[in-house]
C-alpha positions as CSV (number, residue, x, y, z in Angstrom):
1,M,4.4,-1.5,13.7
2,P,0.8,-2.2,14.9
3,V,-1.3,-4.9,13.2
4,Y,-3.9,-3.7,10.7
5,R,-6.2,-6.4,9.3
6,L,-8.5,-6.1,6.3
7,D,-10.3,-8.9,4.6
8,G,-10.5,-6.9,1.3
9,S,-14.3,-7.4,1.1
10,H,-15.2,-3.7,1.1
11,S,-18.7,-2.8,-0.1
12,Y,-19.4,0.6,-1.3
13,G,-23.0,1.7,-1.0
14,Q,-24.4,3.6,-3.9
15,G,-26.9,6.2,-2.9
16,R,-29.5,6.6,-5.6
17,M,-32.0,9.4,-5.7
18,S,-35.2,8.9,-7.6
19,A,-36.1,11.5,-10.2
20,A,-39.2,13.7,-9.8
21,K,-42.4,11.9,-10.8
22,R,-43.6,12.8,-14.3
23,Q,-46.9,14.4,-14.7
24,S,-49.3,11.9,-16.1
25,G,-52.3,13.0,-18.1
26,R,-53.7,16.5,-18.3
27,A,-54.3,18.7,-15.3
28,R,-58.0,19.2,-14.5
29,T,-57.5,23.0,-14.3
30,G,-55.1,25.5,-15.7
31,G,-54.0,26.6,-12.2
32,G,-53.4,23.0,-11.2
33,R,-51.3,22.5,-14.2
34,R,-49.2,25.6,-13.4
35,V,-48.7,24.5,-9.7
36,A,-47.8,21.0,-10.8
37,A,-45.3,22.4,-13.3
38,R,-43.7,24.6,-10.7
39,L,-43.5,21.8,-8.1
40,G,-42.0,19.5,-10.7
41,L,-39.4,22.0,-11.6
42,V,-38.4,22.8,-8.0
43,G,-38.3,19.1,-7.1
44,G,-36.2,18.3,-10.2
45,L,-33.7,21.1,-9.4
46,A,-33.5,20.0,-5.8
47,C,-32.9,16.4,-6.7
48,G,-30.3,17.4,-9.2
49,A,-28.5,19.6,-6.8
50,I,-28.4,17.0,-4.1
51,A,-27.2,14.3,-6.5
52,Y,-24.5,16.6,-7.8
53,L,-23.2,17.2,-4.2
54,L,-23.4,13.5,-3.3
55,L,-21.6,12.4,-6.4
56,G,-18.9,15.0,-6.2
57,G,-20.1,17.1,-9.1
58,G,-19.8,14.2,-11.5
59,S,-16.2,15.0,-12.1
60,T,-14.3,12.4,-10.0
61,S,-15.2,9.2,-8.1
62,K,-13.9,8.3,-4.7
63,K,-10.8,6.1,-4.9
64,P,-11.3,2.6,-3.4
65,A,-9.6,1.8,-0.1
66,G,-6.0,0.7,-0.4
67,L,-6.2,-3.0,0.0
68,A,-9.4,-3.4,-2.1
69,C,-7.7,-1.3,-4.8
70,A,-4.5,-3.4,-4.6
71,A,-6.5,-6.6,-4.8
72,A,-8.2,-5.3,-7.9
73,L,-4.8,-4.9,-9.6
74,T,-4.4,-8.7,-9.2
75,P,-0.7,-8.6,-8.4
76,P,1.1,-11.9,-9.2
77,A,1.3,-14.4,-6.4
78,V,4.8,-15.3,-5.1
79,A,6.1,-18.8,-5.8
80,Q,5.6,-21.7,-3.4
81,V,8.6,-23.5,-1.8
82,D,9.3,-26.1,0.8
83,A,10.7,-25.3,4.2
84,R,14.3,-25.8,3.1
85,A,14.1,-22.8,0.8
86,L,13.1,-20.4,3.6
87,G,16.6,-20.3,5.0
88,P,18.2,-18.6,2.0
89,L,15.3,-16.1,1.8
90,R,15.8,-15.2,5.4
91,E,19.5,-14.8,4.9
92,A,18.9,-12.5,2.0
93,V,17.3,-9.8,4.3
94,A,18.8,-10.6,7.7
95,H,21.9,-8.5,7.1
96,V,19.9,-5.3,6.3
97,L,19.9,-4.4,10.0
98,P,22.2,-6.6,12.2
99,Q,21.0,-7.7,15.6
100,R,23.8,-5.7,17.3
101,V,22.3,-2.5,15.8
102,A,18.6,-3.1,16.2
103,R,16.2,-5.4,18.0
104,L,14.5,-8.0,15.8
105,Y,10.9,-8.4,17.0
106,E,9.0,-10.3,14.3
107,E,9.7,-12.4,11.2
108,G,8.0,-14.9,8.9
109,T,6.5,-15.5,5.5
110,V,4.3,-12.9,3.7
111,A,2.2,-12.6,0.6
112,A,2.4,-10.2,-2.4
113,L,-0.5,-8.1,-1.0
114,D,1.6,-7.4,2.2
115,A,3.3,-4.7,0.1
116,W,0.1,-2.7,0.6
117,R,-1.1,-3.8,4.1
118,D,0.5,-4.2,7.5
119,G,-0.4,-7.8,8.5
120,D,1.8,-9.9,10.7
121,P,4.2,-12.3,9.0
122,S,2.9,-15.8,9.1
123,A,4.4,-18.5,11.3
124,P,5.4,-21.8,9.7
125,P,2.5,-24.2,8.9
126,V,1.8,-27.0,11.2
127,A,2.4,-29.7,8.6
128,R,6.2,-29.9,8.0
129,G,5.7,-30.9,4.4
130,A,3.3,-28.1,3.5
131,S,4.5,-25.5,0.9
132,R,5.3,-22.0,2.0
133,P,5.1,-18.6,0.2
134,A,8.5,-17.7,-1.2
135,A,8.5,-14.4,0.5
136,Y,10.0,-13.5,3.8
137,E,9.9,-10.5,6.1
138,M,11.9,-9.3,9.1
139,R,11.1,-6.4,11.4
140,W,13.3,-4.5,13.8
141,W,13.1,-1.7,16.3
142,A,15.9,0.7,15.5
143,P,17.8,2.5,18.2
144,N,15.7,5.6,17.5
145,N,12.5,3.6,17.8
146,D,11.8,3.6,14.1
147,D,10.0,0.5,12.8
148,V,12.2,-0.9,10.1
149,L,11.4,-3.9,7.9
150,A,12.9,-5.8,5.0
151,D,11.2,-8.2,2.6
152,V,12.1,-10.5,-0.3
153,F,9.3,-11.5,-2.7
154,T,10.3,-14.4,-5.0
155,F,8.3,-15.1,-8.2
156,S,8.3,-18.0,-10.6
157,K,9.9,-15.9,-13.3
158,P,11.4,-12.4,-13.7
159,A,8.5,-11.1,-15.8
160,L,6.2,-11.6,-12.8
161,A,8.6,-9.8,-10.6
162,T,8.7,-6.9,-13.0
163,R,4.9,-6.7,-13.0
164,F,4.8,-6.8,-9.2
165,L,7.4,-4.1,-9.0
166,A,5.5,-1.8,-11.3
167,Q,2.3,-2.3,-9.2
168,A,3.9,-2.0,-5.8
169,T,5.7,1.3,-6.6
170,S,2.7,2.9,-8.2
171,T,0.9,5.6,-6.2
172,R,-2.5,4.4,-7.5
173,C,-3.6,2.4,-4.4
174,R,-1.9,4.4,-1.7
175,E,-2.8,7.4,0.3
176,H,-0.7,10.6,-0.1
177,A,1.8,8.6,-2.1
178,R,4.8,10.0,-4.0
179,A,7.2,7.9,-6.2
180,L,10.8,8.9,-6.9
181,P,14.1,7.3,-8.0
182,G,16.1,5.7,-5.2
183,A,19.5,7.0,-4.2
184,G,21.0,3.7,-3.2
185,P,21.3,0.6,-5.4
186,P,21.0,1.1,-9.2
187,L,17.4,0.9,-10.5
188,A,16.0,1.2,-6.9
189,Q,12.7,3.0,-6.6
190,N,11.5,5.0,-3.6
191,L,8.0,5.4,-2.4
192,T,6.5,7.6,0.4
193,W,2.9,7.1,1.5
194,V,0.6,7.0,4.5
195,N,0.1,3.4,5.3
196,P,-3.1,1.7,6.6
197,D,-2.2,2.6,10.2
198,S,-2.3,6.2,9.2
199,V,1.4,6.9,9.7
200,A,3.9,8.0,7.2
201,E,6.2,5.4,5.7
202,A,9.2,5.4,3.3
203,D,9.9,2.3,1.1
204,V,12.6,1.4,-1.3
205,Y,12.0,-1.4,-3.9
206,L,14.7,-3.3,-5.8
207,Q,14.3,-6.0,-8.4
208,R,17.0,-8.6,-9.1
209,G,15.9,-11.3,-11.4
210,A,12.8,-13.1,-10.1
211,R,13.2,-11.4,-6.7
212,V,11.8,-8.1,-5.5
213,Y,13.3,-6.6,-2.3
214,R,11.7,-4.0,-0.1
215,V,13.2,-2.0,2.8
216,A,10.8,0.3,4.8
217,D,11.1,2.7,7.6
218,V,8.2,4.1,9.7
219,P,9.7,6.9,11.7
220,A,8.9,7.2,15.4
221,G,7.5,10.4,16.9
222,Q,4.9,11.2,14.3
223,P,2.3,13.7,15.4
224,S,-1.3,12.5,15.5
225,G,-3.1,13.4,12.3
226,G,0.0,14.8,10.7
227,A,1.2,11.8,8.7
228,A,0.5,13.4,5.3
229,G,2.9,16.3,5.9
230,F,5.6,14.4,7.9
231,D,9.2,14.9,6.6
232,L,10.5,11.6,5.4
233,T,13.9,12.9,4.2
234,H,15.9,11.0,6.8
235,A,13.9,7.9,6.4
236,L,14.6,7.9,2.7
237,Q,18.3,8.2,3.4
238,T,18.1,5.4,5.9
239,I,16.4,2.9,3.6
240,D,18.5,3.7,0.6
241,T,21.6,3.0,2.6
242,L,20.3,-0.2,4.2
243,A,19.2,-1.4,0.7
244,C,22.9,-1.4,-0.2
245,L,23.2,-4.4,2.1
246,L,20.8,-6.5,0.1
247,P,22.2,-9.3,-2.2
248,Q,23.3,-8.0,-5.6
249,A,22.6,-4.4,-4.6
250,R,25.7,-3.2,-6.5
251,C,25.9,0.1,-4.7
252,Q,28.9,2.3,-5.5
253,R,31.6,2.6,-2.8
254,G,31.7,5.8,-0.9
255,S,28.0,6.2,-0.4
256,S,27.1,8.0,2.8
257,Q,26.1,5.7,5.6
258,V,22.9,6.6,7.5
259,V,21.8,4.3,10.3
260,P,18.8,5.0,12.5
261,A,20.1,6.4,15.7
């Protein structure tokens, strides 16, 4: 999965067209008054038409870019932990795609906003006693070259996890997004969207207590410029099956097993 960095400091220029100048005082002649009135009317209509086109007819406004939009939602921050707590977090997602099945290529801590962006997981801080985000991500290359990842986001209380889940599974700040119920663990939620790298992605989110898990699949072989219409059916089957390997997934036995191949 290529790295996509945004600092969130988007600025949106607002083009503003000045209205036609009002006629001040009386015209010196009747003809001048008529000419001025016609020019004023034409100028006013032209300005109005151009403003209507620039502003999209006044009916809708352009949706902010994904990360800026997500930051405006103010998702809750994950908890902070010491280095010893990272081991259990890693263990929670490590079994989603065993090393014998796929090749692990990246891992580390992440932040809540990484649910909307595609930044690299962070390496451990230099200071051994420094606190770390209680969120961990692992990324694998699947045998079919799909880019698969698994995250765990840990919050200080379940209510914050519930709030984060509602925001992360919303289509509001994502391009070409579609939300639907998951077919794997109970209460899982699926999401398909075009991520910041302009490729189609399928996600499944699952909350258990103060933790929110995500498994995502970015299929290989996507045509350039065709992400919005790319078929994610197999990717959804894959992530729903892999999510059953998460802690407390509580999947029913006999579910079909789909592994990227």
